N, C-alpha and C positions, 0 to 999 in steps of 0.2 A: 504494500500500500504506500502511496505517496505520503510525504510528511504531513501536509495540511489535512489530507483526507484521513490519515492515520490518527491525527489529533482529534478530529471530529468524531470518529468512530469510538475512540477511547472515552471521550466526554459523554457520548450517548450511552455507552456501556456502563459507565460509572453511575449515571443517573438512573438507568434501568435497574441495575442491581440495588441501588438505594431504595427504589420503590418496592422491589421484591422483599427487601428486609423490612420495610415499613409494614408490609402485609404479613409479616411473621415468618418468612423463610430464612433459614440460616445458610449464609453463603460466606465462605472464607476468602481471604485475600488470594490464596493460592488458586482457588477455583476461578476467581476473576481473571487471573493471569492465564489460566488454561483456556478460558473463554476467548480472551483476546488473541491468543496464539491460534485457536481454532478458526477464528474469523479471518485470519491471514491466509487460510487454506481454502476458503470458499469464495464464490462469486457473490458479492454483497447485493447485487441486483436480483439474485434469485432468492426470493423471500423465504421459501420453504427450506432451502439449504441453510440460509442465515438463521432461521428459527431452530432448525435441528442442531446446529452447532452450539447455540446457546443452551438449548435444553439438555444436550448430552453432557455439557460441562458444569452446568449450574444446578441441575435438579438431581438429587440423590434419592428422594423418597417418592413413591408413586402418588401418595396422597397430596403432594405439593404440586402435582402437574396441572391441576385445574387452575390454581392461582397463577402459576407461570403463564399459562395460555391466555388468560384474560388480561393480565398486565401487559403481556406482549402485544395483544390485540389493540389495546387502547394507546399504548406508548408509541408504537410504530405505525399508527393509523395515519392516513393522509391529513395534511394540515387543515383542510376545510372540514373534515369529519371531526377532528379534535375541537375546532372552534365551535361547531354545533353542539358538542357535548358540554363544552364550557358554558355556553349560553344557557343550555338546559339546567346545568348545575346552579347557575346564578338564580334562575327562576325558582328552583326547588329550595334554595337557601332562603330566598325572600318569603316563600310560602311557609317554610318552617318557622321563621321568625314571627310571622303572623300567628301561627298556631301556638307558639310559646307565649306570646302576648295575651292571646285569648285564654290560655290556661291560667296565667297569672291573674287575669281579671275574674275568672270564674271560681278558682280554688282559693277562697278567701275565708279567714276565720276572724271575726270581730274587726273587719275592715282591713286586715293585713293579709297580703298574699302568703300562702304557705311556702316554706323553704324546701322546695323540691328540686331534684336534679333535672337536667335537660332530658335525660332518658325517661324519667318518671312523667314529666310533662308530655312527652311525645306518646307515651302509652295512653295517657288520658285523651290526647287528641285523636287517637285511633279508636276510642270507644264509640259505640252507637249512642244516639241521643238519649235513649231511655236510661242507659247506664250512667251517662253524664248527669242527667237530672237527679237520679237517686243520690249520687255523690254530692251534688250541690245542695239537695234537701237536707242531707245529713249534716253538712257544714252550717246551714242556716239554723237548724234546730240546736246544734251544739253551741253556736254563737249566742243564742238567746236563752240558754238554760240558766236557772237561778244559781247564784253563787259560782258561776263558771267564769273565771277571770282570764286575763292574758297568760297566766302561768299554765293554763291547760293547753296552750298552743303546741308544745312539743309532743304531748300525748296524741292530740288530734292529728298532727302530721304523721305520727307513727301509724295510726289507724288507717289513714288515707294511703300511706305507702303499702301497707298490707293488702288493702283493697286492690290497688293497682297491680301488685305482684300476683294476686289471685288471677286477675284477668290475663296477665301476661303468661301465666303458667297453664291456663285452660287448654290451649292447643298443644303445649309442650313441644312446639316445633323449634328447630335451631334458630337462634336469634340471628338477625341480619349481621353480616360480618362487619364489625366495627372498624372504621378506617381512621387511624390516628391523624391528627393535624400535622401536616408536613411543614407548615409555614409558607407553602407556595400554593396560592389559590388554584392555579391551573392544574397542578399535580393532584390536589385534593379532589377536584371535580372529575379528573380522569380515573382516579382510584375508586371514587364513588360509582362511576359507570361500570368498572370491573366488578366491584362488590355486588352491585345489583344483578349483573349477569350471573354471577356465582350463586346468588340467592335464588334466582329463577330456576337454575339447574337443580339446586337442592330441592326446591318445591316439586319439580317434575319427577325426580327420583323418589321422593316420598310417596307420590301417588301412582308411580309405575308398578304394574304387576311384577312381583319379584321374579317370576319366571322369565320375564321379558328384559330384565336388566342384563345388558351385554357384558362380556368379559372385560372390555376396556372401562366400563362404568363401575365394575364391582369394587375397586379400591375406594372410590368416592362414596359408594353406597355403604360399605363397611365402616368408613370414617363417620358417616352420619349416624349409623347404628350405635357405634361406640359413644358418640356425643350424646345422643338421646338416652342411652342406657346410663351413662355417668350422671346426667342431670336427674334422672329418676332416682338413682341410688343416693344422690345428695339429698333430695327431698325426703326420701324414706329414712335416711340416717338421722336427719334433723328431727323428724317426727318421732322416731324411736327414743332419741336422747331426751326430748321433752317429756315423753310419757313415762320415762324411768324416774323422774323426780317425784318426790312425795306429793300426795294429794294436798293441794294448797289453793288459796284464793287466787283466782284469775282476775287481776286488777283491771286489765284492759276491758274484758267483757263486762265486769261489774260496773265500771264507769259508764260504758256505752249503754247498758241496760237502764241506768238511773239518771241519764242526762236530763230527761224531762222533769225529774223531781228535784232539779237543782244540784245534783251531785250527791244528795243524801243516799246512803247505801241501804235501800230498803230490800233490794233483791240481789243476792250475791251469786256469782258464778265461780265454779271451781275447775281446776285442771282436770282433763279427762283421765280415765283409768289407763293403766299401763298397757302398752301394746307389745305383744311378743312377736318375734321374727318367725315367719312361716317357713315350713319346709316345702320345697318344690320338687316334684317328680315330672321331668320333661320326657315325653314319649314321642319320638319323631319317626314318621313314616318316610322311608328312603327308597320306596319302590317307584319305578318309572320317573315321572316328571316331578316328584315330590322332593327330590334331593336339594334343589336350590332353596325352596321354601324352608326346609329344615335347617339348612346351613345358616341362613340369615337369622332364624329364630334362636339357634344355639348361641350365636355371637351376641345377640341382644341379652339373653339370659346370663351369659358369662359375665357381663358387666354388673350383675346384681349379687355376685357371690358374697360381698361384704355385708349385705343387708338381708340375708336369709340365714336361717339356722343350718341349712344343708340343701344342696342341690344334687339330686340324683338324675342321671341321664340314661336313656335307653334308645336304641335304634331298632326298628323292625321293618320287615317286609313280609316274608313267609316265616321268618324266625325272629326271635327277640334277642338282643345283645345289650348287656349292661356296659356303659362306656364312661362311667363316672370318673374313674382314675385318669383316663385320657382327657376328659373334659376339664378336669382340675388343672391339668398341665397346659391348658390353653390350645390344645390341638384343634385344627380345623376339621370340619366334617369329612372332607376328602381324605385327610390323613387317618382319621378314625376308620373309615371304610377300608383303607389299605391295610390297617393293622388287624382287622378281623381275621381270625384263623381261617385259612382257605380263601381269603379275599372277599370282596363284596358279593361275589356269586354265592358265598355260603349263606347269606341272608335270604337268597331267593330273588326272583324277579317279580312275582305277583305280590298280593297283599292279603294277609291272613290276620286280621285284628283279633279274631277269636283265639287263635293259637297264641298270639303275643300276650293277651290278657290272662290266659290260663297259665302261661309260663311265669308271668309277673306274680300271680297269686300263689303259685306253687313254690317258687324259689326265692321270692323277694317280699313275702308277706310282712316281715318286720318293718319294712319301710312304709307301709300303708298306715300311717299314724293319723290321729284325729285332727292334727293341726296341718296336715299335708294338703297342698294344692296340686292336683294333677293336671298338667297341660298336655293335651294331645294335639299334635300337628298332623293333619291328614285331610284328604278330600272325601272321606267316608267310604270310598269305593273299596269293597272287600268281599271276599268269599265268606260263606257261613255267617251272613249278617244277623240272622235271628239269634244264633248262639252267641255271637259277639255282643248283641244287645243285652242278653242275660248276664254275661260277665261284666259288662259296663254297669249294670244295675247293682251288682254285688260291690263293685269298686266304689260306686257312688255312696253306698251305705257305710263304707269303711273309712272314708277320708273326709276332709273338710269340704272340698269342692272339686268337681271335675269340670275343667274349662276346655272346650273343644275349639281349636283354631282351624276353621274350615276354609281351605284355600279355594273352594268353588265360589264364584260370584253368587250373591244371595238370590238373584233372579233365576239361577239354574237349580236351586235346591228342590223345587217341586218336581223336577224331572228325575230325581234320584230317590228311590224308596229308602235307601240307607240313611238319608238325613232324618226322615220321620222316625225311623227305627231307633236312632240314637238320641234324638233331642230330649225325650223325657228324662234322661238320666245324666244330663250335663247342661252347662250353659254353653250354647253354641253361637259363635260369632263368625261373620265373614272376616277372613284375615289373609289377604293376598297382596297387601302393600306394606311398606315399612310404617306408614302412618297408621294403618289398621293395627299392626303389631304393637306399636308403642302405646296407642290409646287403650287397647284391651288389657295389656299387662299393667299399665298405670292404674286403670280403674280397679282392677282386681286387688292389687297390693295396697293402694291408698284407701280402700274401703274396709280394710281389716280393722 
């Protein structure tokens, strides 16, 4: 490369790497030098070769590939496209400032705006009008309560934060990728564009049938599963810790219940009873097209090890195989199938739920405790369905709950007699997307 051109390439590379680091990627100085040397060997006018040279030298982890691709797209976009994104960013910034001002005007206690973070105000801005009105009514009633002075403001702020957190957690979807302020307005708007694109891709993967998620998309799908699983584990851990404390007065609830009486404590609220960690038995169908559904489910459940008393895992097709020891080592489903004596063929190619449940009852009955939640991942298609239903009824009587994650779309259930045969003895839910999986497991464990 010529001297002037070489300098320009080096400057662009340094800026590009800086933005990747801002987005959370770890890139060493040695890797930057490798990237610069690689660019000397390719034709810069060939965008794909240029991108491949940077990707090969700067990206070490598959899960970082999506961020790299989006930052590359916006940073090396044509100038006119960049300018359009920057103008869009300025309009969005103006809209956000208006929303923040509106939140300050509406979230008021005794004439003073609540001390909330920008993120909390934006959560409020995203609520529907009914939810906003309820929050405003609560603040009005709190402000006019007898003997409620300005010193109540921190408590009211805490209650409002809890309410906003509740709304944020309802969907339990990954939060938008937060883009740190770079100090450069144009860079900030370009990174916002990249972050929005990444979020749209996350949303698509969350709603995609797990069977249709391609091999190239699997790393990002697994990253999303780990993120959702960790978030749920954090919520459960906090809930368990709070429940382990002695039964004592719940000051927040008590004050909230007695605001209309001027703060006089006529009706007291107490902390809820202790919550014990459940035991989970995960039984995964690995016949035919079920393997990928089971693989994603096992990875999600793996993230909940710390908030359960025990997780036992089983695979079945025509035969049942206990895989708990492999699961605890973090093995993937593919690795487990390869570890089965005789290979995956040893489990069979068809589906025999009846045989699997008989085997479970005969050889693993001590695991069927009253606090156990049994999760079955299957499309219900099996031989000997009537006999399987009888075994499922026995299992239902023995454990806390049987939850069936049915990978068939709900509109197809009527066409399969096995669905009706099994439904009386379990809670059955459609579960063929990551979003379904997270919602069902969260609802089950948070309702204990």
